[in-house]
C-alpha positions, 0 to 999 in steps of 0.5 A: 833440094836439103831437108832437115828433120829436128827431134826433141827426144823423150818419153813424148818425143817431138819433131820438126821437118824443115826444107830448103826452099829451091833456088833460095837460102831460106828454109820453110818449116814443113810439118811437125808432131809428135810421138810416144816412146812406144812407138819409136818406129816412127824415128825410121819413118820420119826420116827421110833420105838426103835428110841432116838431123838434128836432136837435142842431147839430153844431159845426165844430171840427177840420179833419178834420171829417166833413160828413155830419151836415151833411148831415142837418141840411140833409135836416131843415131842407128838409123842415121848411121844405117842411112849413111846420113849426117846428125848432130846433137845439141845441148838444152841449153841452146833452146833457153835463147831461142825461146825468147826471140821475138821473130818466133813469138808468133810461129810458136803458136803453131804448137798449141798442145805440142810442147816437144813438136815446138821444142823440135822446131826450136832445135831447127832454127837454132841450127839453121839460123834465125835469119835464113828461116821463112816464118810467113807459111804455117806447117802442117802439124800431125798429132 
């Protein structure tokens, strides 16, 4: 069974877990949530064996840049290396297109008051591919 977890790293890090439907090429959204940087150990609790990990690759664009997101990315990468898991960074710009896809309008309502979890959802969907998503089942959310 193939699994993927996507992260939107930062002071509040969003995450969204996906699982491929057995015997099918479609993927379900299983669960999502957010955690503050003070709970960075959540990375180790969330990433499971056999996960493929996708995260937003933060771009350093200005002098007042807050490096907290880079610390979260470091924790994600370190955990993946220690566990022998595949991981991939994505450009933040990839979300711009995904946020306008009509097929994601209804599922985006699942993430009330959890913008970072919603962004992690978009990262996962863009990695998997919209045509490979089963968006008929609402996942469980966690605060």
